[in-house]
N, C-alpha and C positions, 0 to 999 in steps of 0.2 A: 362388214369390212371385206373387201376382196383378198382373201389369201393366196399365197401361190401353193403350188402343188408339188407334190413328188411324182415326177412322171415317169421315171425309170430308174433302177438299180441294178448294179453288177457287182460280183465278188470274184475274184481269183487268186489260186495260189500257186506258187512255183516251189517244188521239191528241190532244195539245194544243199545236198549233204557236204560236196566238195567246197563250196563256198563256206559252209560252217566251218570246216577245217582250217581254213585258211584266212578267213575275214571276220569270223565272230569274234566279238571284242574279248570274251572270256578265253578263248583260244590264244588270241594274242598276247593277252596279259600274262598267260601261264606260259607261253613260249620264251617271251622276253624274260620273266624271271626264273623260270625252271625249264629249260628246252628238254631235258631227259626224264621229265615228269611222269609218273605212273599213269596219270590221267590221260595225257595225250597219248600214251603208249596203248591203253585201252580203248580211246573213244572211237577208233575206226570199226571195231568189233560191235559197237553199240549204234550203228548207223541203219536206217531202214531202207528196204527197197521202194522203188515207185510203186508197186502194186500194194505193198502194206500201207503207204501213205493214202492211196487212193480208197481203201477198204476200211481205213480209219474212221469211224461214226463221226468225230467232231467235224472232220475234213467234209465229209458229205454233207453235214448239216450248214457248213458256211457257203458251199457253191450252191444251195437250195434243194438239194435232193432228200433231205430227213429234217423234219420239222424239229427244231431244238427240243421240245418238250417230250419228242419221242426217245430222246436220248435217256430219260429217266427209266425206259423198258428194257435198255440194254444195260447187260451185267458188267460192273466193273471189274478190273481195270479195262477200259475200252480197247487198248492195244492189244489184248488178249481176246478179245470177242469182236472180231472184225465182221463188217456187213459186205455184202455183193455191192461193191460201190462202182462209180463211172468216173472218169475223168471229165466228162462233159456234165453241167450241170444246168438246173434251170436259170440261174443267176450267172453263171459263169464257168469256169475250169479250172482242172490243176493240170498245170504243166511241168513235164519232166525237166531236169536240168539240161540235158544236151539240146534240147530243142530252146530253151531259155537263152543259151549261148547265140544261138541264131537270132534270136531276138535283141540280143545285146548289140549284135553287129548291126542289125537293120536300123536301131536307136541310135547308132555311132555316128555323129555328123562330122567328126575331125580325124577319122580313120586312126582311132586310138587302139581299138580290138583288132588283134592279130589271132586270127584261126587257122590251124594246120590245113595243108592242101586235101588231104584225102578224107579228114573229118569234115571240111566245109564241104566236099563234095556229097557226103552223106546227108548233111544238114539240108542242103539244097531240095534234095528228093523229098525230104520231110516236110520242109516249110512248104513247099511247092503243093502238097495236099491238105494244108491247113487252111480253112476256108476264110480265116480273117486276114492272112498274111502271104497267100499264095501271089497275089500279084507284087509282092516287094521281095520275092525271092532273088531277083538280080543284084540286090544289095549286098548280098553275101559276096559277091566278085569270085577270084580265083582260090584265094587262100595264100598261106606263107609256107615255106621250108621249115622244118623243126630247127635246122641249125640257126635261122634268122630269129626264131623265136626264143631259143635259147640265149643267143647273143643279148636281145634285149633285155632278158632278165638279168642275165650275170653282169652287164657292162652298163645297163640304164636303168635299174631298179624298177623293171615292170613287174606287174602282178600275175602271177601264175593262173592259170585255167586248166583245171584237170578233170577228167571223166573216165570212169571206169580203169582208175588206176594208170592212166596215161595222161601226160601232158598233152594237152590240146590246143594250146593258145595261151594270150598274154593279155594284159592291157596295159598300154604305155602311160608314161606320165605325160602331161600336156605343157609342162614347162620345167626348165631345169633346175630352178632355184626357188619357185613359189609352193611352198608346202601345202597351199590350198589347191594346188592343180596337181600334186603328186600323185602316183600310179594307185595308191590305196585309196585316195580321196576320188578319183575318177572312176575308180570300178565302184565304190559305193553309189556315185552319182549316177553312173550309167544303170546300175541295177535298180535304184528309184526309178529313173525314166522309162527303163523297159518294162518293169512290173506294172507302172503306171499305165503306160501304152496298151498292154494285156487287158487291165480293168476297163479303160475307156473304149477300146475296140469291141470288149463284151459288151457293153452298156448300149452303144450304137447298135449292134448287131442283134441284139436279143430284145432289143424295145421297138425295132423297125423304125430308127430315128435317121435322118440324113445329117451327116456330120458337118454340112453347112449350115444347120439350124443353131449350133451352139455358137452363142456369141461371147461368152466370157466363160474362163476356165479358172478354177481356184484349186491350187495344188496344197495339200496340207498334211505331207509325211513328216517324218522327224528329221529328216536330213536338210542341209542347206548347201546350195553351189554358189559359187562366188570365186574371187580371185584375192591377191593379197591386199588390194586397196578395197575391197568390199567384200567380205565375207558374208555369205548368205544373201547377196544381192539378187540371186535368181537368174532363170527363171525356168523352173521345172514345167511350169502350167502351159506356158506357150510350146515348149521344147516336145512335150508330150502331145499337145494340139496338132503340131507341125507332121509328126508321125501319123497322126489318126486322120489326117485330110480336114481337119477344121478350120477352113481357109478364111471365115468370116470370123473367127474368134480371136480375141485378146485374153490377157489374163495374168495372174500374179500368184506367188507363193504366199501362204500363211503359216506361221509357226506357232507352236502353242504346247509344245511336249505332249501329253497324252490327250487333252482336251481339245486339241486343234480341230479334229473332225465336226465337233459340235459348233464351235466358232464358225468354221467355214460354211456349215450347213446355214447358221442363223444369218450370217451376212449375204450369201446367196440368195435366200428367202428375201432379205431386206431390198436388195438390187431388183429382184423381180417385182416385188410389190411397189416399189417406187417408180417402175417403168423403166428404168434404166437400160435393162436387158429382159429379152422375153425368156431365154434359155441360157442357164447357168449350171456348168458341170462342175462339180467337186469331185475331185479326183485324189488319191494317195497311194504312193508306191510303197514297196517293201523296203526294210532295213538290214543291211548285211550285218550290223553290229550285234544285233538281237538274235542271230542263229548261234544256237547252242549257250545261250545266256546262262540257263541252269543245268548246263551238261554235267558239271561235277557232282551234283547231287543225283542226277539221273544215271549216270555211271556208277556211281557209289552205291546205288539201291539195285543195280542189275537190271535196269530198266532199258529200253531204248531210249535215244535221245530225241524226245519229240519236239524240240526247237529246231526242227530241219526245214521250216517252211517260212518263204517269204510271203507275206500276205498284201493284198491291194484290194481296192474298192473304188467306185465310182457311182455318184447318184446324180440324176439330172432334177434341176429345179425349173420350174415353168409357170407361165400364167395359168390362172385358175380356168379350167376346162368344166368345171362342173362335174368331173367324174373321178379324177384322181384324188387321193387324201390331200389335205391341205395341211400345212405347217401354220400353225396359230400363232402369230408373231406377236400376239398379245398375252401369251402366256409363256413367258420366257424367264429362266431363271440365272441368276448369275451370282458368283461369289465374290463379293466387293470386298475391296481392301480392307474395309474396317470390321469385317465379320468375325474375325478369327479362324484358327487353323483346326479347332478341336472338330472331330468327326460328327457329332451332333449338329455343330453350327454349320459345317460344311454341307451336310444334307438338308438342313432347315432351309438354307439359302437356295438351294437347287430344286427343292422338291416341293417343300409345304409352303414357301412364300409364294412362288408363282401360282399355284393353286389356290392359295387364299385369295390371291387378288382376282382369281377368275370364279370366285364362289364353288370350288370343287373340292371334293372329299378325296382321301388318299385312294379309296375304293373305287373312284370314279374313273380311275385309269386301269384300261385292262392290263396292259402290260408295261412295265419299266424296264428298258434296256440300258444297263448300267455298263460297269466294265465287263466284259463278257469273256475274260480269260479262262481258258480251259483249266480246271481244277487239277487234271492229271499232270499239268505240267509244273503248276504253281505250289501244290501241296507238298509233294516231295521236298521241295526246296524251302519248306518253311514259310511259305507266304500264304498259306491257307485257300480256302474257297473263295475267292474274291466276290465273285457275283453273290453267293450265299450271304457273305458279311454283308454286302449292300442292300440286300433285300430285308435281312432282319432288322437293320437301322431304320430302313422305311417303315416296317412292320411297327417297331417300336415307337417311332413317332406318331404313327396311327393310334396306338393305345393311348398315347399322351394326349393326343387331341379329341380323343373320344369317336374316332371314326370306326375302330374295331374294338371288339373286348380281347383281354389279355389271352385268354384261351383259344383265340382265333389267330394267334401269331403263325404258328406253323401252316395253318390252311392259307394264310395270306401269301406266304412267301411261295407255296406251291402253285397257287392261281395266279397270282400277279408278277412271278419269276420265271426263270428257266435256267437250266444247266449252262454253265459256260461253253461256249464251243469255238471260241477265235483262238487263233495263234497269238504267243505273247509278243508281237510286233511293235509294241509301245502304243501308237496312236490307233491302230486297227482296231484293237478291242471296244474302245470307248465310245460305247452308244450305237455305233454305226452297223454292226453284222446284223441286226434284226430288223432294220427298215424295210428290206426288200420283203421279208415275209410278213410285217404288219401292212404294208401295201396291199399285197395280195388278199390277206385276211379281211381288209377294209373293202377292198373291192368285191368281195364274195358275200358281204353283209354279216362276216363273223366276228368283226371287231369294231369297235366305236373309236377307241382312243388309246393311245399309247404315248410314253414320255421317253425322250432320250436324255440321258444324264451323263455329260462328259466330264471327268476330273482330271486333274494333272498336277504334277509335283514341281512346282516352278523353283525350288530349293535346290534342284539339279543343276542348275546354271550359275550357282554361287552367287547370284546378286541379290537374292531376297530369300527369307524363310517361309514366304507365303505359299498356300495352296492356290489352285486355280479351278475353274468350273464354270459350267454354262449348261443349260437344259432348255428343252422345248417340247413343246406337244404337237404330236401329229393327230390329226382327227378326221374321221370320215367325211367325205364331201357331202354336204347336204343338196348342193345344186343351187342353192339360192344364191350364193356370191357370185356365180357366173351369170345368172340370169339379170342381176341387177348390176354388174360391172360396167365401168365405163370403159368404152372402146376407144382406147388411147389413140389408134390411128385414126379414128374417124374426128376425134377432137383435133387433132393436129391439121388435118384437111380443112377443117371448118376454120381453125385459126389463122391458118395460110391463105385461104381465101379472103378471110377478113382483112389480113394486112394487104394483100394484093389490091383489093377495092379501096382501101385507105390511099394506098399509093397514088393509084389511078386517080383519084379524086383529087389529091394534092398537085399532081402534073396537070390536070385540067385547069385548076385555080392558077396556076403560075402561067 
């Protein structure tokens, strides 16, 4: 079978401490219930600097500068044992909040973002030196007076933008009465769009792609844009592609709570394998609601608030080139409706069922990329080490099946798992963060097979108590598929020529 390939990946982070203070759902709810809360008063003292987030080991792993397994060699807590980091990584970058405000403005198609004049001039100089956005610096325009911004906030319910202790701008509402277009939602949506742009731009640049080559975009973040008549109607995908110059692309948004990236990647693979599109980009932007989600526990334990990062990623799925790793579309797991939501049932549906159909053992998969949340974020909040718990469940299934012995449980987790290193941005950790490393390791001949396992909690939408999940296997390219592949363009030419010949013959007979 001629499987599609992973042709490129990109991962981006945005340091967003001020957005955390104003936009994070935990902070918003606390402010509404208890505006004088001790937590809100202490929170600013627990925010990290940009240099601290750059040197934070999991962040370096996320953008491609530190193999996740190498985190095992760094003493914990990681926030007290920084590495010598770089804001630029093999797969992407870490952007500071001020520069991200410039990207918000660049991504703003309806003049909703107002930035203060002097702040705008500073940003113009900075964005002009950024290799991915220098040509769009003129989109920042001239900026606004502080009085105009304050009036918009006080009289028109605009959302504030702060930096370095100062008011530097705001985001206006897009409609006077439609709650789906109020300023808070528009800021959320612009953050998704801008961070998605950052990821897709990095995908194009770091993989020597031409934006015109991308034919379809699937956006799979946790937000949804729309109006009062169609909440979630979209379209982040085309909006992101427009800013990135993908003039030949169309696209749509896919929503699925935390499992959305796995769903999106499977659908992208199917579209390419079917010959509908040659190049499909899967993109996800970041979620402001998740900023500081576990902040109360972090502040209560005297820690820095580690959920100060917006996360984004982009993956390009393309026709088989005989080189890049393939997505085995015949080894896809799904948590079907009748399976039940017990943890063992979910993991069997996603891991052992598809492997059984392919005649593979659990040990035939070199690495499993599960829900890769950073445990330093989740453990203090009482949620435990999520990746480790998943790996232990997979290992237990291996014992049950006879693939490994009980005494090999610990070794299996160490060999086939990895430490969590992704920000708790909902969808972002779910299988996708390790794809870039897996692709490189397969290209280097150091890995044969990995499995992406995406899971989601559908009960959050209060429509069903079901869980969600989908999985798929990525495998080193044997080269055989490409050699025996059908040249679809050639087939189309032959068919067209035959049709012309038939038409000519019919005309002659007439």
